[in-house]
N, C-alpha and C positions, 0 to 999 in steps of 0.2 A: 609153320603158323597158320593158322584157317585166317579167314578174313573177317571173322570178330574177333580176334584175338590184335591182328594188325590194326584193326581202325581203333580198339580203347586203347595200342599203345601210343598210338598219336596223341591220343588227348593226355593222356600220362606224361607225354615228354613236355607240351605246352611249348612254348615261347618264352623267351627271356621277358620278355614287356608283358606277358599277361594277359595277352590279346587272341590267344587262339584256342581258347578253353569251348568254345560254343559254335565253331563253325564247320559241324560236321554235317554231311546228309546221309541220314541213315532210311533209305529209301522204302526199305522193308526189313521187319524184323527178321528173315530168314538170314540175312546177313551176320545175325550175332551167333549163330550154330543154336546149340542144344542148351535149353536153358537149364541153371543149378537149380535142384528143388528148394533153396532156402528163396524165394524170391514171391513178391506178390505176384497173385494167379495172372492180375491183368498186364503186369511189364514182365521184361526180360533181361536175364543174369547169366551172362556168358560163362559157361563152363570155365573156359579158359581165364577168366578174370570173376571168379562167384562175389568177391566183396562189391562190384558194380552193379547198380540197376538203374534200367533204361525203362522210363515212363512215358516216352516222348510222343506226342500226336494222337492220343487217346481220348480228348475231349473229357478229360477230369474235371470235376469240381472240388473237389477237395484232395488233400495228399492222402494215398493209400497207404495201406499199414505197410511198416518198413521193419523186416524181420531184423534180428540181432545179427551181427556180422557185414552190414552191408558198411561200407566207407564213402562209396561214389554214387550220389543220387543226381539223375537228371529227370527233370520234370518238365520240359520245355514243350512251348503251343500246347497248350491245354486251355481248361477252363476255370483254374484254381484262381478262387476270390477270398478266401480265409484260410488261417496256417492256426490250430487250435493248438494250447499251449503243451499238451501231450502229446503232438504230432510224431514227434522223435524220441518218444522215450526209451524205447527198445534200441536204438543207436544212438548214444550219448558220445560213442568215439568215432561220429562220421567226419571227414574231411573236406568233401566236396559238396556242396547243393547248389544246385543247377534250377533256377526258377524263370528263366527267361520266356516272354511273350505269356505271360499268364494274365490274370484280372486282381492282380492285389491292392489293398489299400492298407494304409497305414493302422487303419481302426479296426481292421478286422485280422491283424497278425497279435495274436495274443500274448500277454505276459511275455516273460524273458526267455520265450523257445529257442531264442539262438545263442544267448550267455551260457545255456547248459552243456552248447557243445564244445566242452573243452580241448577236443583236436580239431575244430575246423580251422582249415585253410582257405578254402576259396568259398564265398559266396556272392552268387550272380542273380540280381533281380532286375535285371535290365527288360526294357520295352513291358511294364505294367502300369500302374494308377497311384505309384507313390507321391505323396507331394512334400513329405518330407524323407531325412535320411532312418534306416532302422534301428535298432537299439533297445536292450544293452546288447554288446557283441563282446565274444569273447577273446581274454588276450592272442590267443596261437592264431587270429586270423590276420592271413598274409597279403591276399587278393579280394576286393571289395568292387564290386561293378553295379552300378545302378545307373545305367542310362538309359535315355527315351523314356523318362518319365515326366513329369511333373513339379520336380523338387524345387522350391523355393526357401526351404531350412533344413540345414544342417545339426543334426543333435550333437551331443556330447563323442568325442572319440578319445577321451582320456583312457589311458592307460593300455592302449592297443599299439603295444612295445613294438611288435612282429609286422607291422602293418605297411606295406612295402608298395602294392599298386594299387590306386584307388581311380576309379573312372566316374567321372560325372558329366559325359559330356551328355547334348542335348537334353537339355532342364532347364529351370528359369531361374537359376542361383545369381544372384547381385553381391557385389566384392564384399560388404560388410559380413555377410553368414559366413564367406568361406574363411574370413579371416580369422575368426573368432575360434572356430572348430579345429581346424586344421594343424596351427601352432604348435601342438604338443609331440605332434608324430615324429619322433626323433630315426624310425628307420623308412622314412618313406621316400622312394626314388622316382615314383612315377606317378604322375600328377596331369588329368584330361578334364580340363574345366570349358573344354569347345565348346561352341551351339550353347552358349547361355546368355544372359543380361547385365554381364558386367561392364560397366564404365569406368573403372579405375583397376589397377591390380591391386590385391588381395594384399593386405600387409600382413607381416610374420609368418609366412611360409615355411615348413621346413629347409632349414639350410641343406639337408644330404641330398634335394632333389637333384637327379642327373636326367628327368625327362620334365617338362612342362610345356602343356599343351593349352593356350589361351586364343584359338584362331574364333573367328566365327562371334565376335562379340560387340562391343560399342567402344572399346578403350580409345581413348584420345591423348594419352600422354603419360610418360615412363619417368617416374621419380627418381632423382639423382642419386645415381648410384647403386639403384635397384638389385640389381643382378649380382651384384661384387660380392654381395653378400653369402651366393651360393659357393659351397665348398669344392664342386665337380661339376657344376652345370654341364651338358653338352649337347642336348638337342630341346631347342626353341623356338615355337610357334605363333608368331602372332599376325598372322596374316587375314584379310578380310575385317579389319578394324578401322579405326578413324584417324588411325596416326598422320599426323603429319610434320614438318621441317621444326616447329614451333615446341611442340611436344615430347621432344627429343634431345635431351640434354648430349654434349658433345661425345663423350666418352662411354653412354649407356651401354653399349654393346661391344665394347672393348676389352671382353673378359677371355683371359688365355684357357679358359677349358673348354668352351664353345666350339664345337663340330657340326655344328646343323644350325642356321637361322632362314627362317622363313618370315619376312616382311610384306609379304605379294598383297596385291589388293587393300593399297592404303593410300595415302595422298603425297607421299613424299616427293619432292623434288631435287633432294639431294640423298646421296647415299650415305648411309650412315656408318660411321668411323668403325673399323673391326678389328680384330687381334689377326696377327701373321697365322697362325694355328687353324683359323676357320676353314673347313673343306667344303661346307656347302653353302652358296649363300642363293635365296632367292627374293626377285626382288621385283618381278612380272606384275603387269597392269599397274604402277604408280603414276608419277608425272614428271619424271627424272628427265633434267634436261641439257645436264652435263657429266661427265666422267673423271670424278677425281683419284689421280692411282696414291694420292697419300690417305683417302680413307681405305687402302688397303696395306700401303706399304710406307714406314714413317722414313725409310732411308731404304735406297737400293746397291746393293754390292753383291760380290759372290756368295756370301752367307745370309745375305736380305732379302727375303720375298715372300710372296703369301704363297701360303698351302693350298690354297681353292683350287678345287677339282672339279665342281658344276657352278656355275653363276648365270642364272636366269636375268636378264635385261627386257625381254622381250615386253612391248604392250606399252612401250615408254615414247617418250620423244628423240631417242637415242637411235645413231643408225651405225654401221660401220665405218663408214667414214668420218663420223664425230668423234670414233675412238682415238686417244692419244696414242702415240708411235709408243712411248715406254711404258703403256700399258703391259704388252708381254714380256717385256722384260719384268716385270712385277708378279704377274700371273704364268709364271713359266712352267710350273708344272698341272696349268689346269687341263682338264680333256676335254674342256666342253662349255662354251661360252654363246650362248643364247640372247640375238639382239635382233631387232625387225628385220 
């Protein structure tokens, strides 16, 4: 396998979380090898994967001619500021469209340019100038990434029955706009809303979520049993918010499916109670004053213990000497407990 083929294979494999589709370093077009003749003249279509067209870092101001047969289109790091309604007329079977690091604004994305792409699975428009989500979108879409924009409004996502991964971090979203838009996404498993302007947890999020990132917002309280409604939530981040003890009901995080919980960089004085199934718990840089074993283990016994593997307690008012002796019986499978 030549280097061009290997590089594209990495892109096609990707990662389960949908985060690995735009982190490749194509230093030179020479790594692609010989280009297929079915390609825009300024771009490159590796003969090994002739259905992919790479048009990265070419100072393009508009979408080039895309010949029939192209299914994976990369237009990253250009100066594209508009998309005409007929831009993808030749490639209605396009599956990936990657537009990261351009100058796109909502008003210059014309008509139903995306909804016509009936086989589109991935749409990435990270690092642009969007102020609201794009649409309408096709029902085939699985992975939507709109990070590092100026989005304060989400349009309708109705009918997107296959949408599984949504990345909206580094925008200007508030909880009310999120609640209305996402509640009908029955296949949604991954949602990143970190680095936005939310003061409350959005209501009505899909119960199908497995991963929810809400770090770096201004959230100060958790509604009672908010996380109990999710069918299998496993990964939850709420670090860098304004959470204090008074804003967290007693069993907020006692969720049996939860494997990882990040509450670091908040204002907590007591350790919130978690389920014995939790494996990774991050509480660094809070105001914790004491360690309560009952926050991890309701009872202690041969078969009753916490499954915590990694516990971060540094940056608090705790020291090794202030930890109770029965902590080690409760946290008997821990690989790492970090204290000041």
